[in-house]
TORGU-557986 format. One record per residue (C-alpha): x, y, z; residue number from 1. Coordinates in nm, 3 decimals. Example, Ala and Ser with C-alpha at 12.3 -4.5 7.8 and 13.67 -1.06 7.14 Angstrom:
<pts>
<<1.230,-0.450,0.780>,1>
<<1.367,-0.106,0.714>,2>
</pts>
This chain:
<pts>
<<8.959,11.237,9.547>,1>
<<9.153,11.303,9.853>,2>
<<9.248,10.953,9.974>,3>
<<9.405,10.909,9.629>,4>
<<9.595,11.221,9.566>,5>
<<9.946,11.173,9.697>,6>
<<10.144,11.488,9.758>,7>
<<10.472,11.579,9.874>,8>
<<10.443,11.877,10.159>,9>
<<10.768,12.003,10.368>,10>
<<10.837,11.803,10.672>,11>
<<11.051,11.972,10.928>,12>
<<11.280,11.693,11.064>,13>
<<11.461,11.632,11.374>,14>
<<11.698,11.331,11.401>,15>
<<11.840,11.247,11.734>,16>
<<12.084,11.014,11.866>,17>
<<12.010,10.937,12.213>,18>
<<12.329,10.987,12.455>,19>
<<12.316,10.705,12.638>,20>
<<12.133,10.338,12.646>,21>
<<11.967,10.456,12.977>,22>
<<11.847,10.773,12.818>,23>
<<11.733,10.569,12.516>,24>
<<11.523,10.320,12.726>,25>
<<11.354,10.583,12.942>,26>
<<11.255,10.787,12.628>,27>
<<11.147,10.494,12.407>,28>
<<10.933,10.356,12.685>,29>
<<10.781,10.720,12.762>,30>
<<10.691,10.733,12.402>,31>
<<10.563,10.390,12.335>,32>
<<10.466,10.267,12.686>,33>
<<10.657,9.944,12.615>,34>
<<10.917,9.796,12.844>,35>
<<11.187,9.793,12.566>,36>
<<11.517,9.644,12.692>,37>
<<11.844,9.865,12.728>,38>
<<12.016,9.837,12.404>,39>
<<11.731,9.689,12.203>,40>
<<11.754,9.849,11.844>,41>
<<11.454,10.077,11.771>,42>
<<11.344,10.336,11.494>,43>
<<11.117,10.571,11.670>,44>
<<10.985,10.942,11.680>,45>
<<10.691,11.190,11.705>,46>
<<10.471,11.319,11.435>,47>
<<10.353,11.662,11.499>,48>
<<10.060,11.869,11.288>,49>
<<10.116,12.200,11.284>,50>
<<9.852,12.446,11.191>,51>
<<9.553,12.223,11.251>,52>
<<9.210,12.434,11.297>,53>
<<9.088,12.362,11.650>,54>
<<8.781,12.127,11.633>,55>
<<8.895,11.943,11.314>,56>
<<8.936,11.587,11.356>,57>
<<9.298,11.472,11.358>,58>
<<9.362,11.258,11.061>,59>
<<9.501,10.899,11.125>,60>
<<9.884,10.910,11.062>,61>
<<10.085,10.604,10.953>,62>
<<10.442,10.537,10.942>,63>
<<10.598,10.294,10.700>,64>
<<10.925,10.137,10.720>,65>
<<11.122,10.041,10.387>,66>
<<11.443,9.857,10.411>,67>
<<11.604,9.691,10.104>,68>
<<11.318,9.753,9.892>,69>
<<11.094,9.605,10.092>,70>
<<10.821,9.740,10.324>,71>
<<10.935,9.617,10.669>,72>
<<10.600,9.740,10.897>,73>
<<10.344,9.996,10.913>,74>
<<10.237,10.135,11.211>,75>
<<9.972,10.394,11.341>,76>
<<10.096,10.655,11.567>,77>
<<9.968,10.647,11.910>,78>
<<9.748,10.960,12.071>,79>
<<10.057,11.141,12.134>,80>
<<10.168,11.094,11.762>,81>
<<10.463,10.835,11.854>,82>
<<10.556,10.523,11.630>,83>
<<10.818,10.294,11.674>,84>
<<10.966,9.982,11.465>,85>
<<11.198,9.737,11.687>,86>
<<11.487,9.735,11.421>,87>
<<11.817,9.862,11.372>,88>
<<11.835,10.194,11.165>,89>
<<12.041,10.114,10.845>,90>
<<12.146,10.323,10.584>,91>
<<11.876,10.369,10.338>,92>
<<11.622,10.273,10.522>,93>
<<11.332,10.485,10.428>,94>
<<11.016,10.641,10.681>,95>
<<10.695,10.723,10.466>,96>
<<10.454,10.914,10.631>,97>
<<10.068,10.913,10.558>,98>
<<9.785,11.103,10.661>,99>
<<9.434,10.964,10.602>,100>
<<9.622,10.734,10.320>,101>
<<9.787,11.031,10.174>,102>
<<10.167,11.040,10.155>,103>
<<10.276,11.360,10.317>,104>
<<10.625,11.306,10.311>,105>
<<10.930,11.081,10.364>,106>
<<11.269,11.053,10.519>,107>
<<11.556,10.843,10.409>,108>
<<11.782,10.743,10.694>,109>
<<12.159,10.741,10.689>,110>
<<12.373,10.503,10.855>,111>
<<12.493,10.550,11.240>,112>
<<12.689,10.356,11.489>,113>
<<12.361,10.361,11.709>,114>
<<12.112,10.078,11.763>,115>
<<11.837,10.329,11.816>,116>
<<11.756,10.664,11.602>,117>
<<11.497,10.906,11.701>,118>
<<11.326,11.059,11.409>,119>
<<11.069,11.327,11.472>,120>
<<10.870,11.530,11.194>,121>
<<10.650,11.802,11.185>,122>
<<10.377,11.830,10.898>,123>
<<10.269,12.172,10.783>,124>
<<9.890,12.041,10.789>,125>
<<9.777,12.378,10.595>,126>
<<10.027,12.347,10.319>,127>
<<9.941,11.971,10.287>,128>
<<9.584,12.045,10.250>,129>
<<9.647,12.310,10.007>,130>
<<9.816,12.030,9.778>,131>
<<9.495,11.814,9.794>,132>
<<9.273,11.796,9.484>,133>
<<8.889,11.918,9.608>,134>
<<8.685,11.610,9.747>,135>
<<8.490,11.403,9.485>,136>
<<8.556,11.343,9.125>,137>
<<8.880,11.344,8.940>,138>
<<8.786,11.430,8.599>,139>
<<8.484,11.472,8.387>,140>
<<8.554,11.131,8.241>,141>
<<8.538,10.969,8.595>,142>
<<8.223,11.158,8.714>,143>
<<7.915,10.974,8.815>,144>
<<7.571,11.138,8.777>,145>
<<7.339,11.094,9.106>,146>
<<7.044,11.226,9.156>,147>
<<6.994,11.543,9.359>,148>
<<6.902,11.346,9.671>,149>
<<7.182,11.083,9.619>,150>
<<7.438,11.377,9.546>,151>
<<7.341,11.529,9.867>,152>
<<7.395,11.219,10.086>,153>
<<7.727,11.147,9.895>,154>
<<7.837,11.503,10.018>,155>
<<7.713,11.420,10.350>,156>
<<7.950,11.124,10.382>,157>
<<8.247,11.315,10.240>,158>
<<8.196,11.579,10.513>,159>
<<8.168,11.302,10.786>,160>
<<8.492,11.197,10.640>,161>
<<8.674,11.484,10.738>,162>
<<8.549,11.452,11.103>,163>
<<8.456,11.097,11.184>,164>
<<8.549,10.775,10.981>,165>
<<8.331,10.572,11.157>,166>
<<8.036,10.775,11.075>,167>
<<8.157,10.836,10.698>,168>
<<8.187,10.431,10.659>,169>
<<7.797,10.424,10.762>,170>
<<7.708,10.684,10.548>,171>
<<7.892,10.578,10.226>,172>
<<7.734,10.213,10.286>,173>
<<7.386,10.356,10.275>,174>
<<7.510,10.560,9.970>,175>
<<7.627,10.233,9.775>,176>
<<7.318,10.010,9.915>,177>
<<7.093,10.264,9.737>,178>
<<7.282,10.281,9.427>,179>
<<7.537,9.974,9.421>,180>
<<7.652,10.113,9.081>,181>
<<7.839,10.408,9.207>,182>
<<8.198,10.314,9.171>,183>
<<8.311,10.674,9.307>,184>
<<8.127,10.581,9.631>,185>
<<8.251,10.245,9.633>,186>
<<8.612,10.395,9.626>,187>
<<8.567,10.634,9.899>,188>
<<8.408,10.376,10.110>,189>
<<8.728,10.139,10.047>,190>
<<8.943,10.434,10.172>,191>
<<8.743,10.472,10.507>,192>
<<8.798,10.088,10.564>,193>
<<9.156,10.095,10.462>,194>
<<9.179,10.420,10.744>,195>
<<9.073,10.173,10.973>,196>
<<9.254,9.907,10.885>,197>
<<8.943,9.678,10.784>,198>
<<9.179,9.576,10.502>,199>
<<8.952,9.295,10.385>,200>
<<8.667,9.501,10.356>,201>
<<8.876,9.765,10.188>,202>
<<8.972,9.516,9.938>,203>
<<8.601,9.425,9.853>,204>
<<8.505,9.780,9.809>,205>
<<8.768,9.865,9.565>,206>
<<8.715,9.539,9.380>,207>
<<8.357,9.648,9.341>,208>
<<8.439,9.983,9.209>,209>
<<8.677,9.836,8.963>,210>
<<8.415,9.572,8.858>,211>
<<8.203,9.865,8.726>,212>
<<8.481,10.084,8.597>,213>
<<8.804,9.880,8.546>,214>
<<9.032,10.212,8.491>,215>
<<8.919,10.394,8.776>,216>
<<9.288,10.493,8.871>,217>
<<9.172,10.619,9.224>,218>
<<9.075,10.269,9.301>,219>
<<9.323,10.097,9.126>,220>
<<9.597,10.293,9.318>,221>
<<9.438,10.230,9.675>,222>
<<9.399,9.884,9.590>,223>
<<9.769,9.858,9.513>,224>
<<9.861,10.031,9.800>,225>
<<9.658,9.789,10.002>,226>
<<9.823,9.479,9.837>,227>
<<10.161,9.653,9.902>,228>
<<10.087,9.698,10.277>,229>
<<10.012,9.340,10.299>,230>
<<10.336,9.266,10.126>,231>
<<10.148,9.081,9.841>,232>
<<10.390,9.221,9.595>,233>
<<10.254,9.012,9.285>,234>
<<9.890,9.150,9.318>,235>
<<10.039,9.515,9.414>,236>
<<10.255,9.487,9.068>,237>
<<9.974,9.376,8.832>,238>
<<9.716,9.620,9.012>,239>
<<9.959,9.935,8.982>,240>
<<10.058,9.841,8.631>,241>
<<9.682,9.887,8.546>,242>
<<9.706,10.221,8.727>,243>
<<9.975,10.346,8.521>,244>
<<9.835,10.212,8.206>,245>
<<9.539,10.409,8.274>,246>
<<9.726,10.707,8.371>,247>
<<10.061,10.756,8.249>,248>
<<10.092,11.095,8.394>,249>
<<10.065,10.988,8.764>,250>
<<10.400,11.011,8.951>,251>
<<10.232,10.854,9.248>,252>
<<10.139,10.534,9.056>,253>
<<10.490,10.489,8.896>,254>
<<10.632,10.551,9.276>,255>
<<10.423,10.274,9.431>,256>
<<10.459,10.049,9.123>,257>
<<10.837,10.100,9.207>,258>
<<10.815,9.991,9.547>,259>
<<10.592,9.696,9.454>,260>
<<10.874,9.583,9.229>,261>
<<11.144,9.654,9.475>,262>
<<10.948,9.431,9.709>,263>
<<10.952,9.150,9.459>,264>
<<11.322,9.170,9.392>,265>
<<11.288,9.318,9.044>,266>
<<11.552,9.579,9.101>,267>
<<11.596,9.684,8.732>,268>
<<11.202,9.745,8.677>,269>
<<11.208,9.943,9.034>,270>
<<11.473,10.177,8.930>,271>
<<11.272,10.235,8.578>,272>
<<10.941,10.336,8.787>,273>
<<11.131,10.527,9.033>,274>
<<11.294,10.727,8.763>,275>
<<10.967,10.789,8.557>,276>
<<10.799,10.897,8.884>,277>
<<11.105,11.186,8.937>,278>
<<11.058,11.272,8.564>,279>
<<10.678,11.348,8.590>,280>
<<10.743,11.512,8.938>,281>
<<11.084,11.639,8.943>,282>
<<11.067,11.835,9.291>,283>
<<10.782,11.648,9.471>,284>
<<10.968,11.318,9.435>,285>
<<11.290,11.452,9.442>,286>
<<11.338,11.265,9.783>,287>
<<11.343,10.947,9.567>,288>
<<11.710,11.047,9.431>,289>
<<11.781,10.946,9.799>,290>
<<11.611,10.604,9.769>,291>
<<11.800,10.540,9.437>,292>
<<12.118,10.638,9.591>,293>
<<12.078,10.397,9.859>,294>
<<11.983,10.091,9.629>,295>
<<12.319,10.200,9.408>,296>
<<12.506,10.230,9.706>,297>
<<12.400,9.883,9.836>,298>
<<12.472,9.736,9.513>,299>
<<12.817,9.873,9.497>,300>
<<12.752,10.135,9.241>,301>
<<12.892,10.429,9.414>,302>
<<12.941,10.640,9.091>,303>
<<12.568,10.609,9.039>,304>
<<12.518,10.666,9.404>,305>
<<12.690,10.962,9.390>,306>
<<12.508,11.116,9.106>,307>
<<12.191,11.057,9.276>,308>
<<12.300,11.274,9.561>,309>
<<12.412,11.565,9.330>,310>
<<12.047,11.540,9.153>,311>
<<11.904,11.529,9.473>,312>
<<12.083,11.835,9.627>,313>
<<12.049,12.053,9.327>,314>
<<11.669,12.040,9.403>,315>
<<11.705,12.042,9.774>,316>
<<12.000,12.246,9.861>,317>
<<11.897,12.316,10.212>,318>
<<11.865,11.937,10.348>,319>
<<11.975,11.899,10.676>,320>
<<12.220,11.628,10.610>,321>
<<12.366,11.848,10.308>,322>
<<12.705,11.786,10.455>,323>
<<12.716,11.407,10.514>,324>
<<12.588,11.378,10.154>,325>
<<12.875,11.615,10.041>,326>
<<13.109,11.400,10.212>,327>
<<13.002,11.079,10.046>,328>
<<13.025,11.270,9.705>,329>
<<13.375,11.350,9.796>,330>
<<13.475,11.025,9.903>,331>
<<13.326,10.839,9.623>,332>
<<13.310,11.090,9.327>,333>
<<13.576,11.039,9.044>,334>
</pts>
């Protein structure tokens, strides 16, 4: 289902360090509309969709900030695509970009003497959509049989989901009202609620789906993500552990489980989960090497950080900050 299958698409990344505090203030104010004092720490930027067909509804774009293994904040971009976090950039901080609750890329920040960093990204929307599974059922074992009339209503709701989330929500509500046992529709309804930040309603919808089919991975995945967004790490771990138990081939489930472990300060378990995500999807999850390197560096295990950087550069030789990583490797390698 398109709200569940996460993917890694190529992000064009631009990183800026403002030339002066005055320039920083003017730029950030223009982007966010907030009177941020001169010198205030901030991470901000603009997300641009490239290749989106005219007339197609723009997806909801969210940016999450992870620092020290914990999700610090999650913000929706404004109409111009800008986002911001009022915090000082630190080495290893990770920005995760999502479109309609699907991860479309991530950027790991490196340390800077500046108190502000602008991180612009461009999402290749056509490439992103090509990586999506087709709407609907994940596999035969997860199928749900509907009458022809009910199937038509379900497809209509899916189509509306691409254009107008508020309309899609009403249509999915009608589907489950007529057939309360449709766990797939409950999951889609939860995803619509999640995208609209109706987190309580989303939790309820996912829970109803799981009451009908306890091992339905899409519902487990998004419910785990919801708890992670709420910083309820205990519930997130329990839910995502069930997800990886139900589908041990899901790199995304292992990744989010790793993030939940980090949030709960269970670093050793987090490392195992993140490495499993890399093993299952070596290229798609290559950026997790940077995540691990930052964690090892913070713990003083620089030799392990060096190894992660080397593994990452083998997979991403055109990485924009390659020279910076190579300098770290030279300074800390044996």
